[in-house]
C-alpha positions as CSV (number, residue, x, y, z in Angstrom):
1,M,-13.7,48.2,-3.8
2,L,-16.6,48.7,-2.3
3,S,-18.9,51.1,-4.9
4,T,-21.0,54.1,-3.9
5,L,-24.0,51.7,-4.2
6,D,-22.4,49.2,-2.1
7,L,-21.9,51.3,0.3
8,L,-25.3,52.9,0.4
9,L,-27.2,49.9,0.6
10,I,-25.0,49.2,3.5
11,V,-25.6,52.3,5.3
12,L,-29.8,51.3,3.8
13,A,-29.1,47.8,5.5
14,L,-27.9,49.4,9.2
15,L,-30.5,51.8,9.0
16,T,-33.3,48.9,8.4
17,M,-32.0,46.9,11.0
18,S,-31.5,49.9,13.8
19,V,-35.2,51.0,12.4
20,G,-36.5,47.6,13.3
21,L,-34.3,46.7,16.3
22,S,-35.8,50.1,18.0
23,R,-39.6,49.0,17.3
24,R,-38.6,46.0,19.0
25,W,-37.2,47.5,21.7
26,S,-40.2,49.5,22.3
27,A,-42.4,46.6,21.9
28,W,-40.9,44.7,24.7
29,R,-40.8,48.2,26.7
30,M,-44.6,49.1,27.4
31,G,-45.0,46.5,29.6
32,R,-45.0,47.7,33.4
33,A,-42.0,48.4,35.4
34,E,-40.0,46.2,36.7
35,A,-36.6,46.0,38.9
36,R,-34.1,43.9,37.5
37,S,-30.4,43.3,37.8
38,G,-28.0,42.0,35.3
39,D,-26.2,39.0,35.5
40,W,-22.5,39.3,33.7
41,A,-21.5,35.5,35.0
42,G,-24.9,34.1,33.6
43,L,-24.4,35.9,30.3
44,L,-20.7,34.7,29.8
45,G,-21.7,30.8,31.0
46,Y,-25.1,31.0,29.2
47,I,-24.6,32.7,26.2
48,L,-20.9,32.2,25.3
49,G,-20.6,28.8,26.7
50,H,-24.3,27.6,26.0
51,K,-24.5,25.7,29.3
52,K,-28.1,25.8,29.5
53,I,-28.4,24.7,25.7
54,L,-26.1,22.0,24.9
55,E,-28.4,20.2,28.1
56,N,-29.9,18.9,25.0
57,R,-27.3,17.5,23.3
58,K,-27.4,17.7,19.3
59,P,-29.6,20.4,18.9
60,G,-27.4,22.2,21.6
61,I,-23.5,21.4,19.8
62,A,-25.4,22.8,16.6
63,H,-26.3,26.0,18.2
64,L,-23.0,26.3,19.6
65,M,-21.0,25.6,16.5
66,L,-23.8,28.5,15.1
67,F,-23.1,30.9,17.4
68,W,-19.4,30.6,17.4
69,G,-19.6,30.5,13.7
70,F,-21.3,34.1,13.4
71,L,-18.7,35.7,16.5
72,V,-16.0,34.4,15.5
73,P,-15.5,36.2,12.1
74,I,-17.2,39.2,13.5
75,V,-14.1,39.4,16.3
76,I,-11.4,38.9,13.4
77,V,-13.0,41.3,11.4
78,I,-12.6,43.7,14.7
79,L,-9.2,43.0,15.7
80,A,-7.8,43.3,11.9
81,Q,-8.6,47.0,12.5
82,F,-6.6,47.4,15.4
83,D,-3.4,45.7,14.4
84,F,-1.3,48.5,15.1
85,I,-2.5,47.1,19.4
86,I,-2.7,44.2,18.7
87,P,0.4,41.7,17.0
88,R,-0.7,41.1,13.4
89,V,-2.2,37.3,12.9
90,P,-0.8,35.7,9.2
91,A,-3.2,36.2,6.7
92,A,-2.6,32.5,6.2
93,I,-3.8,31.3,9.6
94,L,-6.8,33.9,10.1
95,S,-7.8,32.3,6.5
96,L,-7.6,28.6,7.6
97,L,-9.3,29.7,11.2
98,T,-11.9,31.8,8.7
99,D,-12.6,28.0,6.8
100,I,-13.1,26.1,9.8
101,I,-15.2,28.4,11.4
102,G,-17.1,28.6,8.1
103,T,-17.6,24.9,7.9
104,A,-19.0,24.7,11.2
105,L,-21.4,27.1,10.7
106,L,-22.4,25.8,7.4
107,A,-22.9,21.8,9.4
108,G,-24.7,23.9,12.2
109,T,-27.0,25.7,9.8
110,L,-27.8,22.4,7.9
111,F,-29.1,20.7,11.1
112,F,-31.2,23.3,11.8
113,L,-32.9,24.1,8.1
114,L,-33.9,20.3,7.9
115,R,-34.9,20.0,11.2
116,R,-37.5,22.7,10.8
117,L,-38.3,21.7,7.1
118,R,-38.3,17.9,8.0
119,S,-40.4,18.7,11.7
120,T,-44.5,17.8,11.7
121,D,-44.1,19.6,15.1
122,P,-47.6,22.0,14.2
123,G,-46.1,24.2,16.7
124,A,-42.7,24.7,15.2
125,P,-43.2,27.7,12.8
126,K,-41.9,26.9,9.0
127,K,-41.3,31.2,9.0
128,V,-37.9,30.1,11.4
129,V,-36.8,28.5,7.5
130,L,-36.5,32.0,5.6
131,P,-33.5,33.3,7.1
132,L,-31.9,29.4,7.7
133,F,-32.8,29.3,3.8
134,I,-30.4,32.9,3.8
135,L,-28.0,32.1,6.1
136,L,-27.3,28.8,3.7
137,I,-27.2,31.2,0.4
138,I,-24.4,33.2,2.3
139,L,-22.1,30.5,3.5
140,I,-22.5,28.6,0.0
141,T,-21.7,31.7,-2.3
142,G,-18.7,32.4,0.0
143,F,-17.3,29.5,-0.4
144,L,-18.1,29.3,-3.9
145,A,-16.4,32.7,-4.4
146,E,-13.5,31.2,-2.4
147,G,-13.1,28.0,-4.7
148,A,-13.6,30.2,-8.1
149,R,-10.7,32.2,-6.3
150,L,-8.4,29.3,-6.4
151,S,-9.6,28.3,-9.2
152,I,-8.1,30.5,-11.6
153,V,-4.9,31.2,-9.1
154,H,-4.5,27.2,-9.2
155,P,-2.2,26.5,-6.4
156,K,-1.4,22.6,-5.6
157,V,-2.7,23.1,-2.6
158,A,-4.3,26.1,-0.2
159,W,-3.7,24.7,3.3
160,E,-5.1,27.9,4.5
161,S,-8.6,27.4,2.9
162,P,-8.9,23.6,2.6
163,L,-12.6,23.5,1.4
164,G,-12.3,26.5,-1.0
165,W,-9.4,24.5,-2.5
166,L,-11.6,21.2,-2.9
167,L,-14.4,23.1,-4.7
168,S,-12.2,24.9,-6.8
169,I,-10.9,21.2,-8.5
170,G,-14.6,21.0,-9.7
171,L,-14.9,24.8,-10.8
172,P,-13.9,26.4,-13.8
173,P,-11.4,29.0,-14.0
174,S,-14.0,31.7,-14.5
175,P,-13.5,35.3,-13.2
176,I,-17.4,36.1,-14.1
177,F,-18.9,33.5,-12.1
178,M,-16.2,34.2,-9.3
179,H,-17.7,37.5,-9.3
180,L,-21.4,36.5,-9.7
181,M,-21.2,34.6,-6.1
182,I,-19.5,37.5,-4.4
183,R,-22.4,39.9,-5.5
184,I,-25.1,37.3,-4.4
185,H,-23.1,36.8,-1.3
186,F,-22.7,40.5,-0.7
187,Y,-26.4,41.0,-1.2
188,A,-27.7,38.0,0.8
189,V,-25.6,39.6,4.0
190,L,-27.2,42.8,3.5
191,F,-30.8,41.3,3.6
192,F,-29.8,39.1,6.5
193,I,-28.9,42.0,8.1
194,A,-31.4,44.1,7.3
195,A,-34.5,41.2,8.3
196,M,-32.9,40.5,11.8
197,P,-35.3,42.7,13.8
198,F,-38.6,40.9,11.6
199,T,-37.7,37.5,11.8
200,F,-36.9,34.7,14.5
201,I,-33.4,35.6,14.4
202,R,-34.1,38.6,16.2
203,H,-32.9,36.5,19.4
204,L,-29.6,37.2,18.4
205,A,-30.4,41.0,20.4
206,A,-33.0,39.7,22.6
207,A,-31.9,36.5,23.7
208,P,-28.8,37.9,25.5
209,L,-31.0,40.6,27.1
210,N,-32.6,38.0,28.3
211,V,-30.5,36.1,29.9
212,F,-28.7,39.1,31.6
213,Y,-32.0,39.7,33.4
214,K,-32.8,36.0,33.9
215,R,-34.5,35.3,37.6
216,R,-32.1,34.7,40.6
217,T,-33.8,33.5,42.8
218,S,-36.2,30.0,42.8
219,P,-38.1,29.6,40.3
220,G,-40.7,28.7,43.2
221,E,-41.1,32.3,44.2
222,L,-44.2,34.0,42.3
223,K,-43.7,37.5,41.3
224,R,-45.1,40.0,44.5
225,L,-48.8,41.5,43.1
226,S,-48.9,45.0,44.6
227,L,-53.0,44.8,45.1
228,N,-52.9,49.1,45.0
229,E,-50.8,49.3,41.5
230,G,-52.2,49.4,38.5
231,P,-54.4,46.0,37.0
232,V,-55.2,42.8,39.4
233,G,-53.4,39.7,37.3
234,V,-52.9,40.1,33.1
235,N,-55.7,40.6,31.0
236,T,-54.2,42.5,28.1
237,V,-50.4,42.1,27.2
238,E,-49.9,45.6,28.5
239,D,-50.3,44.2,32.1
240,F,-47.6,42.4,32.0
241,S,-44.0,43.6,32.8
242,W,-41.0,44.1,30.3
243,K,-39.4,41.4,31.6
244,Q,-42.3,39.2,30.9
245,L,-42.8,40.8,27.6
246,L,-38.5,40.5,26.9
247,D,-39.4,36.9,27.4
248,A,-41.7,36.5,24.5
249,E,-39.2,38.5,22.5
250,A,-36.6,36.5,22.8
251,C,-38.9,33.1,22.4
252,V,-37.5,31.0,19.5
253,S,-39.9,28.0,19.7
254,C,-37.4,25.2,19.9
255,G,-40.2,23.5,21.9
256,R,-38.2,22.1,25.0
257,C,-41.1,23.7,27.3
258,E,-43.5,21.4,25.4
259,E,-41.2,18.3,25.5
260,N,-41.0,18.5,29.5
261,C,-45.1,19.9,30.2
262,P,-46.9,17.6,31.9
263,A,-49.6,18.7,31.0
264,S,-48.8,18.7,27.2
265,M,-47.3,15.1,27.6
266,S,-50.8,14.0,29.2
267,E,-53.0,15.7,25.8
268,K,-54.4,18.6,28.1
269,P,-54.7,21.8,25.5
270,L,-52.1,23.7,27.5
271,S,-48.6,24.0,25.5
272,P,-46.4,26.6,27.2
273,R,-44.7,27.2,24.0
274,K,-48.0,28.4,22.5
275,V,-48.8,30.5,26.0
276,I,-45.4,32.3,24.8
277,Q,-46.2,32.6,20.9
278,D,-49.4,34.0,21.7
279,I,-48.2,36.7,24.4
280,F,-45.6,37.7,21.4
281,E,-48.0,37.8,18.4
282,Q,-50.6,39.8,20.5
283,M,-47.7,42.1,21.6
284,A,-46.8,42.6,18.0
285,T,-50.2,43.6,16.9
286,V,-50.4,46.5,19.4
287,A,-47.0,47.7,18.3
288,R,-47.9,47.6,14.7
289,N,-51.2,49.3,16.0
290,S,-49.1,52.0,17.7
291,V,-46.6,53.1,14.4
292,K,-49.6,52.9,12.4
293,K,-51.2,55.3,15.0
294,T,-54.7,53.3,14.9
295,H,-56.4,53.3,18.3
296,A,-57.9,49.9,18.0
297,P,-58.5,48.5,21.5
298,T,-56.1,45.4,22.5
299,P,-58.0,42.5,22.6
300,P,-57.8,40.1,25.9
301,L,-55.4,37.3,25.7
302,G,-58.5,35.3,26.6
303,S,-58.7,35.5,22.8
304,R,-56.1,33.6,22.1
305,M,-56.2,31.2,25.2
306,T,-58.8,28.6,26.7
307,E,-59.5,28.8,30.3
308,D,-58.7,24.3,29.6
309,E,-55.2,25.8,29.0
310,I,-54.6,28.3,31.8
311,W,-56.0,25.8,34.7
312,S,-54.4,22.7,33.0
313,C,-50.8,24.1,34.2
314,T,-49.7,22.2,37.5
315,T,-47.0,25.0,38.0
316,C,-44.5,21.9,38.1
317,M,-41.7,24.8,36.5
318,A,-40.4,21.7,33.9
319,C,-40.9,24.7,31.4
320,I,-39.0,26.7,33.5
321,E,-36.0,24.4,34.1
322,H,-35.7,23.4,30.3
323,C,-35.5,26.3,28.6
324,P,-32.3,27.6,27.4
325,L,-33.0,31.5,27.4
326,F,-34.7,31.3,31.2
327,I,-38.0,32.3,29.6
328,E,-40.9,31.7,32.3
329,P,-44.6,30.7,30.8
330,M,-45.3,29.2,34.2
331,E,-45.0,33.1,35.6
332,K,-47.3,34.1,32.9
333,I,-49.8,31.6,33.0
334,I,-49.8,32.6,37.2
335,E,-51.1,36.2,35.8
336,M,-53.7,35.3,34.0
337,R,-54.8,33.0,37.1
338,R,-55.0,36.1,38.9
339,W,-56.8,38.5,36.3
340,R,-59.5,35.3,36.4
341,V,-60.2,35.0,40.3
342,M,-59.6,38.5,41.6
343,G,-60.4,40.6,38.9
344,K,-63.5,38.5,37.6
345,G,-64.3,35.2,39.9
346,L,-63.6,33.1,37.3
347,L,-62.2,30.5,39.6
348,P,-63.5,26.6,38.7
349,N,-66.3,25.2,40.6
350,E,-64.3,23.0,42.2
351,A,-62.2,24.8,43.5
352,R,-64.5,26.8,45.3
353,T,-65.3,24.4,48.6
354,M,-61.9,24.7,49.3
355,M,-61.2,28.3,48.7
356,R,-64.0,28.9,51.3
357,N,-62.4,26.3,53.4
358,L,-59.2,28.8,53.5
359,E,-61.2,32.1,54.1
360,T,-63.4,30.5,57.0
361,Y,-60.6,27.9,58.8
362,A,-57.6,28.6,57.3
363,D,-57.0,25.3,56.2
364,V,-58.0,23.6,53.2
365,H,-60.4,20.6,54.5
366,G,-62.6,23.0,56.3
367,K,-61.9,21.0,59.9
368,G,-61.0,24.4,62.0
369,A,-57.5,25.6,64.1
370,A,-59.1,23.5,67.3
371,H,-58.6,20.4,65.6
372,R,-55.2,21.1,64.1
373,A,-53.0,19.3,66.6
374,D,-55.5,16.4,67.5
375,W,-53.3,13.8,65.6
376,A,-50.5,15.2,68.0
377,F,-52.3,13.3,70.9
378,N,-52.5,9.3,70.0
379,G,-50.0,8.3,72.1
380,D,-47.4,10.8,73.9
381,P,-48.7,14.2,73.3
382,V,-46.4,16.5,71.1
383,P,-45.3,20.0,72.9
384,I,-46.9,22.7,71.3
385,H,-44.2,25.6,70.8
386,A,-44.7,29.0,73.1
387,A,-42.4,31.6,73.5
388,G,-39.5,31.4,75.8
389,L,-39.3,27.2,75.1
390,N,-35.6,26.6,74.3
391,L,-36.8,24.4,71.8
392,E,-33.8,23.6,68.6
393,I,-36.8,23.5,66.0
394,L,-40.5,24.3,64.9
395,L,-41.9,21.4,63.2
396,W,-44.4,22.9,60.4
397,V,-47.3,20.2,60.1
398,G,-49.0,21.5,57.4
399,C,-53.0,20.9,56.5
400,S,-52.2,17.4,54.9
401,G,-50.0,16.4,57.8
402,A,-52.8,17.7,60.4
403,F,-55.9,16.6,58.8
404,H,-55.6,14.1,55.8
405,P,-55.7,10.8,57.8
406,R,-53.1,9.0,55.5
407,Y,-50.5,11.9,55.7
408,Q,-50.9,11.8,59.9
409,E,-49.1,8.6,59.7
410,V,-46.2,10.2,58.3
411,S,-46.2,13.2,60.9
412,R,-46.1,11.0,63.3
413,A,-43.3,8.8,61.7
414,M,-41.7,12.4,61.5
415,V,-42.1,12.8,65.6
416,S,-40.9,9.7,66.1
417,I,-37.6,10.4,64.1
418,L,-37.0,13.2,66.5
419,E,-38.1,11.9,69.7
420,A,-35.4,9.0,68.7
421,A,-33.0,11.5,67.7
422,G,-33.6,13.9,71.1
423,V,-34.3,16.9,69.2
424,R,-36.5,19.6,71.5
425,F,-39.1,20.5,69.2
426,G,-42.3,21.5,69.0
427,I,-45.7,22.7,66.7
428,L,-47.8,25.8,66.5
429,G,-51.1,23.7,66.5
430,K,-53.9,25.9,66.5
431,D,-51.5,28.9,65.6
432,E,-50.7,27.1,62.7
433,S,-52.3,28.3,59.3
434,C,-52.3,26.8,56.3
435,C,-49.2,28.8,54.6
436,G,-51.2,29.9,51.6
437,D,-49.7,27.9,48.8
438,P,-52.9,26.6,46.9
439,A,-54.7,29.9,47.4
440,R,-52.0,31.9,45.8
441,R,-51.3,29.3,42.9
442,L,-54.6,29.6,41.7
443,G,-54.4,33.3,41.9
444,E,-55.8,34.3,45.4
445,E,-53.1,36.9,46.2
446,D,-55.2,38.4,48.8
447,L,-56.5,35.6,50.4
448,F,-52.6,34.4,50.1
449,L,-51.3,37.8,51.9
450,A,-53.7,37.2,54.7
451,L,-52.8,33.7,55.7
452,A,-49.1,34.8,55.4
453,R,-49.5,37.5,57.4
454,K,-51.1,35.6,60.1
455,N,-48.0,33.0,60.5
456,I,-45.4,35.3,60.4
457,H,-47.3,37.2,63.4
458,Y,-46.8,33.8,65.0
459,L,-43.6,33.2,63.9
460,K,-42.4,36.6,65.5
461,R,-44.1,36.1,68.9
462,Y,-42.8,32.7,69.4
463,H,-39.2,34.0,68.2
464,I,-39.0,30.9,66.0
465,R,-35.3,30.5,64.5
466,K,-35.4,27.4,62.4
467,I,-38.4,25.7,60.8
468,V,-38.7,22.4,59.2
469,T,-41.5,21.4,57.4
470,L,-43.1,18.1,56.0
471,C,-44.6,19.5,53.1
472,P,-42.6,20.8,50.2
473,H,-45.4,23.5,49.1
474,C,-45.0,24.7,53.1
475,F,-41.2,24.7,52.4
476,N,-41.1,26.3,49.2
477,T,-43.3,29.1,50.3
478,L,-41.9,29.7,53.8
479,K,-38.2,29.7,52.5
480,N,-39.2,31.8,49.3
481,E,-42.3,33.6,49.5
482,Y,-42.8,35.0,53.3
483,P,-39.6,36.9,53.5
484,R,-40.9,39.3,50.6
485,I,-44.3,40.2,52.3
486,E,-44.3,44.0,53.0
487,G,-40.8,44.6,54.5
488,E,-40.3,41.0,56.2
489,A,-37.6,40.2,54.1
490,R,-35.7,43.1,56.7
491,S,-37.2,41.8,59.8
492,G,-39.2,38.6,59.2
493,P,-38.2,34.8,58.3
494,R,-35.5,35.7,55.6
495,A,-33.5,37.5,58.3
496,S,-33.7,35.1,61.2
497,I,-35.7,31.8,60.5
498,E,-33.9,29.0,58.8
499,V,-36.5,27.1,56.6
500,E,-35.1,23.3,55.7
501,H,-37.5,20.4,54.5
502,A,-37.4,17.4,56.6
503,T,-35.5,15.2,54.2
504,E,-33.0,17.7,54.3
505,Y,-33.0,17.8,58.3
506,V,-32.9,13.8,58.5
507,M,-30.7,13.6,56.7
508,N,-28.4,15.7,59.0
509,L,-29.4,14.1,61.7
510,I,-28.0,10.9,60.3
511,K,-24.7,12.5,59.3
512,T,-24.1,13.6,62.8
513,R,-25.4,10.2,64.2
514,R,-28.2,11.4,66.1
515,I,-30.2,8.7,64.6
516,S,-28.9,5.8,63.0
517,P,-31.3,3.6,61.0
518,K,-30.6,-0.1,61.6
519,Y,-33.4,-2.3,60.8
520,P,-32.8,-3.8,56.8
521,I,-35.9,-2.8,54.8
522,N,-34.8,-5.5,51.9
523,K,-36.1,-3.8,49.0
524,S,-35.8,-2.2,45.7
525,V,-37.8,1.6,45.9
526,A,-37.8,4.1,43.1
527,F,-37.9,7.8,44.3
528,H,-40.5,10.2,43.0
529,D,-38.7,13.8,43.0
530,P,-41.6,16.6,43.9
531,C,-41.3,19.4,41.9
532,Y,-41.4,21.7,44.3
533,L,-38.5,20.4,46.5
534,G,-36.5,19.7,43.3
535,R,-36.9,22.2,40.4
536,A,-38.2,24.9,43.4
537,N,-35.0,24.3,45.8
538,H,-33.1,22.2,43.7
539,V,-33.1,19.4,46.6
540,Y,-32.4,16.6,45.0
541,D,-29.5,14.7,47.3
542,P,-30.8,14.9,50.6
543,P,-33.7,12.4,49.7
544,R,-31.6,10.2,48.3
545,E,-29.0,10.2,50.8
546,V,-31.8,9.8,53.5
547,I,-32.9,6.4,51.3
548,N,-29.4,5.2,51.0
549,A,-28.6,5.2,54.7
550,I,-31.4,2.5,55.2
551,P,-29.8,-0.9,55.4
552,G,-31.3,-3.5,52.9
553,I,-32.3,-0.5,50.6
554,Q,-31.9,-0.9,46.7
555,L,-32.4,2.3,45.1
556,K,-33.6,2.6,41.4
557,E,-33.6,5.9,39.2
558,L,-37.2,6.4,37.4
559,R,-36.3,7.1,33.7
560,R,-37.3,10.5,34.4
561,H,-35.7,11.6,37.7
562,R,-34.1,15.0,39.6
563,E,-34.6,17.9,36.9
564,K,-36.7,15.9,34.6
565,G,-38.7,14.6,37.2
566,F,-42.4,14.2,36.5
567,C,-45.3,16.0,37.9
568,C,-47.7,13.7,39.8
569,G,-50.7,15.8,38.8
570,G,-51.4,17.6,41.9
571,G,-49.5,20.8,42.2
572,G,-50.7,24.3,41.7
573,G,-54.1,24.1,43.1
574,R,-54.9,21.1,40.4
575,M,-55.1,19.0,43.6
576,W,-58.6,20.7,43.7
577,L,-59.5,20.7,40.2
578,H,-61.2,17.8,37.9
579,E,-58.6,16.3,35.8
580,H,-61.7,15.2,32.7
581,L,-58.9,15.9,30.2
582,G,-56.6,14.2,28.2
583,R,-54.9,11.2,30.1
584,R,-53.9,11.6,34.2
585,M,-50.8,12.6,34.8
586,N,-50.8,10.5,37.9
587,T,-52.0,7.0,35.6
588,M,-48.7,8.1,33.5
589,R,-46.3,8.2,36.3
590,A,-47.5,5.2,38.3
591,E,-47.0,3.2,34.9
592,E,-43.7,4.7,35.1
593,V,-42.9,3.3,38.3
594,I,-44.7,0.2,37.6
595,K,-41.7,-0.2,34.4
596,T,-38.4,-0.2,36.9
597,G,-40.1,-3.5,38.8
598,V,-39.5,-1.8,42.1
599,D,-41.1,-3.0,45.8
600,L,-41.9,0.4,46.8
601,L,-42.0,4.3,45.6
602,A,-41.2,6.9,47.7
603,T,-42.0,10.6,48.0
604,A,-41.5,13.6,50.3
605,C,-44.4,15.6,49.6
606,P,-48.5,14.8,50.8
607,Y,-49.6,15.7,47.0
608,C,-47.5,13.3,45.5
609,L,-48.1,10.6,48.3
610,T,-52.2,11.0,47.5
611,M,-52.0,11.6,43.1
612,L,-49.4,7.9,43.4
613,E,-51.5,5.9,45.3
614,D,-53.9,6.9,43.0
615,G,-52.4,6.2,40.5
616,V,-51.1,3.0,41.4
617,K,-54.7,1.8,42.8
618,S,-56.2,2.9,38.8
619,L,-53.7,0.2,37.3
620,D,-55.6,-2.0,38.9
621,M,-52.5,-4.8,39.8
622,Q,-52.1,-8.2,42.0
623,N,-49.2,-6.9,43.9
624,P,-48.2,-2.9,42.9
625,P,-45.6,-1.2,44.5
626,K,-46.7,-0.1,48.1
627,V,-46.3,3.9,48.0
628,L,-44.3,5.6,51.2
629,D,-43.0,8.7,52.4
630,I,-39.5,8.4,53.3
631,L,-40.0,9.9,56.5
632,E,-42.1,6.4,57.2
633,M,-39.4,4.3,56.1
634,V,-36.9,6.2,58.6
635,A,-38.7,5.6,61.0
636,S,-39.7,2.0,60.6
637,S,-36.0,0.9,60.3
638,L,-35.4,3.0,63.5
639,R,-37.6,0.8,65.5
């Protein structure tokens, strides 16, 4: 029976937990408003089913044992109070189930405790050891108390409590020892409950909430910045939205984002985990000051993060892809870039020329609209799209496809494919501007909006119904970001225009037999997944299907492919920034390609093509693999 003191301690523990959770709630709710809808199906699949957590097998299974080890006993206790509604389950069966679940919970706890104690990772906080140690005490004392009870009762076999029975063999039949274990177990449980909001196990509350409110759109779609509401970008934690702060609240510092971040792996100063942890520490400081009613000014996030950290991100979305709780470090970095560029004019010097080109000429190369279609008049001219033409698609060429000499070859390859298929197509020519991706990823939202509105004007003017892009960055921007601009979701591209990447469109041409690659390319080839085609839009199969449709080709997968693909280093505006820290990402990727022994390296992105060609050249090999765009391979097989 519980004494009056025990009841008071239970109430005190629950009150402490409630006050702590209330303060944690207030901490992340201090962020700016943001509209989010809940996802019940995602909550069930990703929390109960551990769908994302189990992608990392060993810790995923251990965490599954921890999770169900917590949940099942709670459910059993609740159901036991309603036996008049639910048929009573025999006590022996409940005891056996509790024993099995407790054993699984013990195994999971030991796994994570030893993992943290053995970790040499400086980013893994050791403070998580305390709650794990308390949990271990709860489990051990619980089993020892059961073992002591059985040693007193002394049954021949206790099948309903196998672990307790095994322990009873070596324990003396001592009521004092049994009651001691029960008291320690009881106090440890109360301490665990009271400490929950103040330790990393706060994620028991924050993680399900974060998954419930997770992003339900493409990770390639950046948050729309309202230039008329509040500060531009983020300088202090109060500038983040409540959901962005909830991300920091839910983080358990597992390190999966860091393990898959190309900037971290190439020895850059950026750590996505540190970005989130820095935001949490700053949020906690502001929350403490609020409780103490001190009016200390909130320090800028720049006091914790260096410029090199913020500008090292390639926006490859690997951190978002691999986070089991759907936390988005990249989004926070973009917000901090926006404040620097639009609020303070702190754009890195090497990107200024490109940004001036966008402002003046609406293309990154500074060539001008009058020359945007020059590539198309070598040989048979490509038709310029105009209102009233009965064309199947608009071919969106992009800055690289129009002006970069190497990628102009890819544009011509696509034209030859479309002509072979008899597709009625056209281009915008001088009316096409840069999609705005580099400006937006570097934080210049104003310029992005100006470019986007200009393009949307011509898309409406010419009554475009379907766009096929060569560049994954254009593909992502046109498909995911343009429809969000000033109501275009109702009257613009999202409502009426279908957007496909060239690999998707060519795959359909092959499947519908409008083209048939027939000339063999007897080579082995590896495919490099562009980040904005793969992780941003989950286009993984079409490029591979196109490659496999070419006779003679032997496709070999790189070690890091599909969702785990390694960034070329050119995204997020990094094409125009010097890579002066750590190792070069394109060289690291080229080394991985060399190890496969392939003849060709295929990709489907102008940035990737440029970066990987440079990476292969930097290795100074006698017979390096040739870097090609998939469209060049298809065009070659059609000739």
